[in-house]
N, CA, C and O atoms as a Tinker XYZ file with bonds, in Angstrom:
   324  protein
     1  N     -6.853000  -11.164000   -3.422000    73     2
     2  CA    -6.449000   -9.948000   -2.124000    64     1     3
     3  C     -7.189000   -8.579000   -2.255000    63     2     4     5
     4  O     -7.163000   -8.119000   -3.396000    81     3
     5  N     -7.684000   -8.018000   -1.547000    73     3     6
     6  CA    -8.818000   -6.328000   -1.139000    64     5     7
     7  C     -7.419000   -5.825000   -1.002000    63     6     8     9
     8  O     -6.636000   -6.722000   -0.687000    81     7
     9  N     -6.954000   -4.803000   -1.129000    73     7    10
    10  CA    -6.156000   -3.780000    0.033000    64     9    11
    11  C     -6.979000   -3.162000    0.066000    63    10    12    13
    12  O     -7.985000   -3.193000   -0.642000    81    11
    13  N     -6.590000   -2.159000    1.284000    73    11    14
    14  CA    -7.314000   -0.239000    1.906000    64    13    15
    15  C     -6.648000    1.128000    1.575000    63    14    16    17
    16  O     -6.181000    1.870000    2.439000    81    15
    17  N     -6.651000    1.428000    0.037000    73    15    18
    18  CA    -6.033000    2.489000    0.339000    64    17    19
    19  C     -5.817000    3.887000    1.291000    63    18    20    21
    20  O     -6.269000    3.304000    2.276000    81    19
    21  N     -5.560000    5.007000    1.729000    73    19    22
    22  CA    -5.210000    5.642000    2.745000    64    21    23
    23  C     -6.663000    6.120000    2.011000    63    22    24    25
    24  O     -7.108000    5.899000    0.885000    81    23
    25  N     -7.456000    7.244000    3.730000    73    23    26
    26  CA    -8.357000    7.497000    4.015000    64    25    27
    27  C     -7.134000    9.497000    3.281000    63    26    28    29
    28  O     -6.148000   10.233000    3.276000    81    27
    29  N     -8.314000    9.167000    2.918000    73    27    30
    30  CA    -8.164000   11.264000    2.267000    64    29    31
    31  C     -9.083000   12.269000    3.579000    63    30    32    33
    32  O     -8.883000   13.478000    3.701000    81    31
    33  N     -9.516000   11.929000    3.964000    73    31    34
    34  CA   -10.191000   12.444000    5.476000    64    33    35
    35  C    -10.204000   11.250000    6.826000    63    34    36    37
    36  O     -9.758000   10.106000    6.909000    81    35
    37  N    -10.796000   11.964000    7.598000    73    35    38
    38  CA   -10.394000   11.279000    8.482000    64    37    39
    39  C    -11.682000   10.760000    9.121000    63    38    40    41
    40  O    -11.696000   10.075000   10.144000    81    39
    41  N    -13.069000   11.248000    8.240000    73    39    42
    42  CA   -14.609000   11.210000    8.589000    64    41    43
    43  C    -13.821000   10.194000    7.357000    63    42    44    45
    44  O    -13.679000    9.024000    7.714000    81    43
    45  N    -13.422000   10.464000    6.276000    73    43    46
    46  CA   -13.917000    9.160000    5.173000    64    45    47
    47  C    -13.709000    7.194000    5.623000    63    46    48    49
    48  O    -12.850000    6.774000    6.398000    81    47
    49  N    -14.768000    6.292000    4.865000    73    47    50
    50  CA   -14.767000    4.885000    4.314000    64    49    51
    51  C    -12.975000    4.762000    3.486000    63    50    52    53
    52  O    -13.594000    5.600000    2.828000    81    51
    53  N    -12.022000    4.643000    3.108000    73    51    54
    54  CA   -10.902000    3.444000    2.806000    64    53    55
    55  C    -11.611000    3.670000    1.319000    63    54    56    57
    56  O    -12.810000    3.836000    1.095000    81    55
    57  N    -10.888000    3.641000    0.696000    73    55    58
    58  CA   -11.385000    3.183000   -1.226000    64    57    59
    59  C    -10.582000    1.543000   -0.962000    63    58    60    61
    60  O     -9.494000    1.532000   -0.387000    81    59
    61  N    -11.134000    0.401000   -1.367000    73    59    62
    62  CA   -10.745000   -0.700000   -1.048000    64    61    63
    63  C    -10.082000   -0.938000   -2.519000    63    62    64    65
    64  O    -10.640000   -0.058000   -3.174000    81    63
    65  N     -8.905000   -1.865000   -3.719000    73    63    66
    66  CA    -8.765000   -2.038000   -4.760000    64    65    67
    67  C     -8.513000   -4.045000   -4.523000    63    66    68    69
    68  O     -8.427000   -4.842000   -3.589000    81    67
    69  N     -8.487000   -4.060000   -5.947000    73    67    70
    70  CA    -7.591000   -5.677000   -5.472000    64    69    71
    71  C     -6.365000   -5.633000   -6.601000    63    70    72    73
    72  O     -6.151000   -4.900000   -7.567000    81    71
    73  N     -5.742000   -6.642000   -6.081000    73    71    74
    74  CA    -4.476000   -6.281000   -7.041000    64    73    75
    75  C     -4.264000   -6.722000   -8.731000    63    74    76    77
    76  O     -3.208000   -7.236000   -9.100000    81    75
    77  N     -5.527000   -6.421000   -9.787000    73    75    78
    78  CA    -4.749000   -6.984000  -10.544000    64    77    79
    79  C     -4.625000   -5.327000  -10.527000    63    78    80    81
    80  O     -3.547000   -4.773000  -10.743000    81    79
    81  N     -6.044000   -4.483000  -10.202000    73    79    82
    82  CA    -5.218000   -2.515000   -9.716000    64    81    83
    83  C     -4.123000   -2.702000  -10.088000    63    82    84    85
    84  O     -3.603000   -2.643000  -11.202000    81    83
    85  N     -3.766000   -2.935000   -9.126000    73    83    86
    86  CA    -1.906000   -1.887000   -8.059000    64    85    87
    87  C     -1.264000   -2.253000   -9.889000    63    86    88    89
    88  O     -0.838000   -1.454000  -10.723000    81    87
    89  N     -1.509000   -4.350000  -10.013000    73    87    90
    90  CA    -0.466000   -4.774000  -10.719000    64    89    91
    91  C     -0.392000   -3.872000  -13.153000    63    90    92    93
    92  O      0.447000   -3.796000  -14.051000    81    91
    93  N     -1.763000   -3.516000  -12.950000    73    91    94
    94  CA    -2.584000   -1.894000  -13.851000    64    93    95
    95  C     -1.017000   -1.157000  -13.443000    63    94    96    97
    96  O      0.044000   -1.151000  -14.067000    81    95
    97  N     -1.277000   -0.755000  -12.554000    73    95    98
    98  CA    -0.895000    1.278000  -12.124000    64    97    99
    99  C      0.689000    0.951000  -11.861000    63    98   100   101
   100  O      1.398000    1.953000  -11.764000    81    99
   101  N      1.746000   -1.125000  -11.650000    73    99   102
   102  CA     3.190000   -1.304000  -11.410000    64   101   103
   103  C      3.538000   -1.365000  -13.028000    63   102   104   105
   104  O      4.749000   -1.353000  -13.247000    81   103
   105  N      2.735000   -1.426000  -14.138000    73   103   106
   106  CA     3.198000   -2.079000  -15.208000    64   105   107
   107  C      3.032000   -0.703000  -15.921000    63   106   108   109
   108  O      3.157000   -0.713000  -17.145000    81   107
   109  N      2.713000    0.709000  -15.179000    73   107   110
   110  CA     2.883000    1.719000  -16.801000    64   109   111
   111  C      3.700000    2.079000  -16.355000    63   110   112   113
   112  O      3.960000    3.051000  -17.065000    81   111
   113  N      4.961000    2.013000  -15.051000    73   111   114
   114  CA     5.304000    3.304000  -13.977000    64   113   115
   115  C      6.148000    2.366000  -13.381000    63   114   116   117
   116  O      5.879000    1.528000  -12.520000    81   115
   117  N      7.567000    2.697000  -14.139000    73   115   118
   118  CA     8.379000    2.707000  -13.270000    64   117   119
   119  C      8.836000    2.333000  -11.698000    63   118   120   121
   120  O      9.191000    1.287000  -11.156000    81   119
   121  N      8.680000    3.483000  -11.317000    73   119   122
   122  CA     8.568000    3.496000   -9.780000    64   121   123
   123  C      7.760000    4.129000   -9.615000    63   122   124   125
   124  O      7.873000    5.137000  -10.312000    81   123
   125  N      6.481000    4.129000   -8.737000    73   123   126
   126  CA     5.397000    3.699000   -8.538000    64   125   127
   127  C      5.292000    3.901000   -6.447000    63   126   128   129
   128  O      5.661000    2.976000   -5.722000    81   127
   129  N      4.654000    5.451000   -5.781000    73   127   130
   130  CA     4.466000    4.428000   -4.564000    64   129   131
   131  C      2.289000    5.129000   -4.619000    63   130   132   133
   132  O      1.566000    5.992000   -5.119000    81   131
   133  N      2.264000    3.627000   -3.466000    73   131   134
   134  CA     1.529000    3.669000   -3.292000    64   133   135
   135  C      1.115000    3.764000   -1.168000    63   134   136   137
   136  O      1.711000    3.132000   -0.296000    81   135
   137  N     -0.366000    5.033000   -0.921000    73   135   138
   138  CA    -0.428000    4.660000    0.527000    64   137   139
   139  C     -2.000000    4.512000    1.150000    63   138   140   141
   140  O     -3.104000    5.051000    1.075000    81   139
   141  N     -1.162000    3.172000    1.947000    73   139   142
   142  CA    -2.319000    2.278000    1.760000    64   141   143
   143  C     -3.266000    2.372000    3.414000    63   142   144   145
   144  O     -2.461000    3.086000    4.011000    81   143
   145  N     -4.352000    2.120000    4.402000    73   143   146
   146  CA    -4.772000    2.808000    4.901000    64   145   147
   147  C     -4.555000    1.285000    6.670000    63   146   148   149
   148  O     -4.340000    0.076000    6.580000    81   147
   149  N     -4.684000    1.877000    7.555000    73   147   150
   150  CA    -4.094000    1.547000    8.777000    64   149   151
   151  C     -5.222000   -0.202000    8.740000    63   150   152   153
   152  O     -4.854000   -1.325000    9.084000    81   151
   153  N     -6.006000    0.048000    8.428000    73   151   154
   154  CA    -6.727000   -1.729000    8.567000    64   153   155
   155  C     -6.690000   -2.421000    7.832000    63   154   156   157
   156  O     -7.439000   -3.397000    7.855000    81   155
   157  N     -5.391000   -2.118000    6.414000    73   155   158
   158  CA    -4.745000   -3.480000    5.918000    64   157   159
   159  C     -3.678000   -4.229000    7.104000    63   158   160   161
   160  O     -2.704000   -3.889000    7.776000    81   159
   161  N     -4.609000   -5.583000    6.872000    73   159   162
   162  CA    -3.691000   -6.316000    7.783000    64   161   163
   163  C     -2.389000   -6.145000    7.670000    63   162   164   165
   164  O     -2.234000   -5.307000    6.782000    81   163
   165  N     -1.210000   -6.534000    8.149000    73   163   166
   166  CA     0.395000   -6.189000    7.945000    64   165   167
   167  C      0.021000   -7.881000    6.340000    63   166   168   169
   168  O      0.191000   -8.008000    5.127000    81   167
   169  N     -0.634000   -8.899000    7.738000    73   167   170
   170  CA     0.094000  -10.493000    6.520000    64   169   171
   171  C     -0.231000   -9.587000    4.552000    63   170   172   173
   172  O      0.469000   -9.778000    3.558000    81   171
   173  N     -1.250000   -8.849000    4.637000    73   171   174
   174  CA    -1.917000   -8.586000    3.386000    64   173   175
   175  C      0.082000   -7.755000    2.845000    63   174   176   177
   176  O      1.177000   -8.093000    2.396000    81   175
   177  N     -0.527000   -6.818000    3.239000    73   175   178
   178  CA     0.985000   -6.363000    2.866000    64   177   179
   179  C      2.216000   -6.957000    2.143000    63   178   180   181
   180  O      2.806000   -6.703000    1.093000    81   179
   181  N      2.362000   -7.902000    3.199000    73   179   182
   182  CA     3.386000   -8.541000    3.565000    64   181   183
   183  C      3.143000   -9.386000    1.756000    63   182   184   185
   184  O      3.640000   -9.101000    0.667000    81   183
   185  N      1.933000  -10.720000    2.278000    73   183   186
   186  CA     1.931000  -10.968000    0.855000    64   185   187
   187  C      2.148000  -10.189000    0.008000    63   186   188   189
   188  O      3.084000  -10.574000   -0.691000    81   187
   189  N      1.350000   -8.346000   -0.592000    73   187   190
   190  CA     1.999000   -8.576000   -1.437000    64   189   191
   191  C      3.640000   -7.782000   -1.790000    63   190   192   193
   192  O      4.223000   -7.409000   -2.808000    81   191
   193  N      3.815000   -7.791000   -0.896000    73   191   194
   194  CA     5.745000   -7.195000   -1.680000    64   193   195
   195  C      6.492000   -9.356000   -1.733000    63   194   196   197
   196  O      7.153000   -9.600000   -2.742000    81   195
   197  N      6.393000  -10.012000   -1.183000    73   195   198
   198  CA     5.739000  -11.091000   -2.160000    64   197   199
   199  C      6.061000  -12.204000   -3.330000    63   198   200   201
   200  O      6.865000  -13.058000   -3.706000    81   199
   201  N      4.223000  -11.221000   -3.754000    73   199   202
   202  CA     4.353000  -11.348000   -4.858000    64   201   203
   203  C      5.208000  -10.538000   -5.939000    63   202   204   205
   204  O      5.515000  -11.005000   -7.036000    81   203
   205  N      5.556000   -9.244000   -5.476000    73   203   206
   206  CA     5.567000   -8.281000   -6.289000    64   205   207
   207  C      7.061000   -9.378000   -6.747000    63   206   208   209
   208  O      7.156000  -10.107000   -7.735000    81   207
   209  N      8.125000   -9.143000   -5.591000    73   207   210
   210  CA     9.760000   -9.565000   -4.965000    64   209   211
   211  C      9.863000  -10.672000   -6.396000    63   210   212   213
   212  O     10.685000  -10.698000   -7.313000    81   211
   213  N      8.453000  -11.673000   -6.069000    73   211   214
   214  CA     8.664000  -13.054000   -6.698000    64   213   215
   215  C      8.849000  -12.287000   -8.875000    63   214   216   217
   216  O      9.825000  -12.560000   -9.573000    81   215
   217  N      8.300000  -11.887000   -9.098000    73   215   218
   218  CA     8.511000  -10.547000  -10.001000    64   217   219
   219  C      9.018000   -9.773000  -10.028000    63   218   220   221
   220  O      8.797000   -8.824000  -10.781000    81   219
   221  N     10.165000   -9.876000   -8.988000    73   219   222
   222  CA    11.984000   -9.208000  -10.081000    64   221   223
   223  C     11.780000   -8.062000   -9.772000    63   222   224   225
   224  O     12.737000   -7.338000  -10.044000    81   223
   225  N     10.070000   -7.040000   -8.840000    73   223   226
   226  CA    10.618000   -5.936000   -8.280000    64   225   227
   227  C     11.340000   -5.725000   -7.515000    63   226   228   229
   228  O     12.050000   -6.611000   -7.040000    81   227
   229  N     11.402000   -4.275000   -7.086000    73   227   230
   230  CA    12.048000   -3.692000   -5.877000    64   229   231
   231  C     11.027000   -3.218000   -5.133000    63   230   232   233
   232  O     10.245000   -2.377000   -5.575000    81   231
   233  N     10.914000   -3.953000   -3.381000    73   231   234
   234  CA     9.607000   -2.993000   -3.026000    64   233   235
   235  C     10.441000   -2.250000   -1.239000    63   234   236   237
   236  O     11.540000   -2.422000   -0.712000    81   235
   237  N      9.222000   -1.448000   -0.857000    73   235   238
   238  CA    10.012000   -1.349000    0.254000    64   237   239
   239  C      8.567000   -0.298000    0.977000    63   238   240   241
   240  O      7.806000    0.596000    0.608000    81   239
   241  N      8.858000   -1.137000    2.211000    73   239   242
   242  CA     7.554000   -0.189000    3.055000    64   241   243
   243  C      7.507000    0.408000    3.790000    63   242   244   245
   244  O      8.608000    0.477000    4.336000    81   243
   245  N      6.703000    1.074000    4.295000    73   243   246
   246  CA     6.657000    2.186000    5.627000    64   245   247
   247  C      5.894000    2.105000    6.333000    63   246   248   249
   248  O      4.860000    1.532000    5.990000    81   247
   249  N      5.998000    2.539000    7.426000    73   247   250
   250  CA     4.863000    3.418000    8.511000    64   249   251
   251  C      5.552000    4.784000    8.769000    63   250   252   253
   252  O      6.702000    5.147000    9.018000    81   251
   253  N      3.551000    5.780000    8.489000    73   251   254
   254  CA     3.836000    7.510000    7.371000    64   253   255
   255  C      3.113000    7.473000    9.325000    63   254   256   257
   256  O      1.885000    7.487000    9.422000    81   255
   257  N      3.604000    7.449000   10.104000    73   255   258
   258  CA     2.803000    9.662000   10.838000    64   257   259
   259  C      2.475000   10.499000   10.859000    63   258   260   261
   260  O      3.367000   11.334000   11.008000    81   259
   261  N      1.343000   10.960000   10.770000    73   259   262
   262  CA     0.826000   11.905000    9.931000    64   261   263
   263  C     -0.330000   12.162000   11.690000    63   262   264   265
   264  O     -1.555000   12.288000   11.687000    81   263
   265  N      0.552000   12.166000   12.914000    73   263   266
   266  CA    -0.588000   12.770000   14.485000    64   265   267
   267  C     -0.392000   11.970000   15.189000    63   266   268   269
   268  O     -0.277000   10.798000   14.829000    81   267
   269  N     -0.272000   12.456000   16.693000    73   267   270
   270  CA     0.414000   12.297000   17.998000    64   269   271
   271  C     -0.366000   11.507000   18.380000    63   270   272   273
   272  O     -0.253000   11.257000   19.579000    81   271
   273  N     -1.166000   10.968000   17.841000    73   271   274
   274  CA    -1.784000    9.101000   18.245000    64   273   275
   275  C     -1.045000    8.192000   17.567000    63   274   276   277
   276  O     -0.399000    8.338000   16.529000    81   275
   277  N     -1.222000    7.114000   18.341000    73   275   278
   278  CA    -0.620000    6.123000   18.252000    64   277   279
   279  C     -1.823000    4.948000   16.617000    63   278   280   281
   280  O     -1.297000    3.939000   16.149000    81   279
   281  N     -3.170000    5.373000   16.140000    73   279   282
   282  CA    -3.081000    4.606000   15.810000    64   281   283
   283  C     -3.708000    6.088000   14.611000    63   282   284   285
   284  O     -4.893000    6.139000   14.281000    81   283
   285  N     -2.408000    7.412000   14.001000    73   283   286
   286  CA    -2.610000    7.907000   13.485000    64   285   287
   287  C     -1.517000    7.739000   12.180000    63   286   288   289
   288  O     -0.839000    8.660000   11.724000    81   287
   289  N     -1.522000    6.801000   11.861000    73   287   290
   290  CA    -0.682000    6.468000   10.651000    64   289   291
   291  C     -1.637000    6.062000    9.345000    63   290   292   293
   292  O     -2.841000    6.199000    9.130000    81   291
   293  N      0.165000    5.140000    8.089000    73   291   294
   294  CA     0.044000    4.281000    6.954000    64   293   295
   295  C      1.613000    3.452000    6.255000    63   294   296   297
   296  O      2.826000    3.268000    6.356000    81   295
   297  N      0.383000    3.202000    5.537000    73   295   298
   298  CA     1.511000    2.204000    4.730000    64   297   299
   299  C      1.660000    2.880000    4.135000    63   298   300   301
   300  O      0.730000    3.527000    3.651000    81   299
   301  N      3.747000    3.234000    3.663000    73   299   302
   302  CA     4.191000    3.561000    2.701000    64   301   303
   303  C      4.708000    2.468000    1.629000    63   302   304   305
   304  O      5.827000    2.064000    1.943000    81   303
   305  N      4.179000    1.848000    0.393000    73   303   306
   306  CA     4.589000    1.312000   -0.047000    64   305   307
   307  C      4.813000    1.441000   -2.226000    63   306   308   309
   308  O      4.181000    1.520000   -3.279000    81   307
   309  N      6.457000    1.360000   -1.521000    73   307   310
   310  CA     7.058000    1.139000   -3.121000    64   309   311
   311  C      7.434000    0.761000   -3.889000    63   310   312   313
   312  O      6.864000   -0.321000   -4.023000    81   311
   313  N      8.016000    0.869000   -4.535000    73   311   314
   314  CA     7.517000   -0.445000   -5.820000    64   313   315
   315  C      8.533000    0.357000   -7.056000    63   314   316   317
   316  O      8.343000    1.418000   -7.651000    81   315
   317  N      9.538000   -0.528000   -7.133000    73   315   318
   318  CA    10.357000    0.080000   -7.965000    64   317   319
   319  C     10.974000   -1.515000   -9.046000    63   318   320   321
   320  O     11.276000   -2.646000   -8.665000    81   319
   321  N     10.949000   -0.862000  -10.530000    73   319   322
   322  CA    11.588000   -2.060000  -11.440000    64   321   323
   323  C     12.222000   -1.922000  -11.086000    63   322   324
   324  O     13.231000   -2.576000  -11.348000    81   323
């Protein structure tokens, strides 16, 4: 599963990350927050949630708006042990 991190500039393309790199970051930290781009499908993020909850982790996801347009949002994902 490949996901896209949130853009740092609106004109840039989002950077891709695979599940193994996310798992490595979660293993290093007791609590970690990721910001994912709006181009990710909600279904993929729910699969990510199922993956980490099956491993006994707590998973919280929310949409973060950063502008007035309906397209100005990103997903915030907080994974904890």
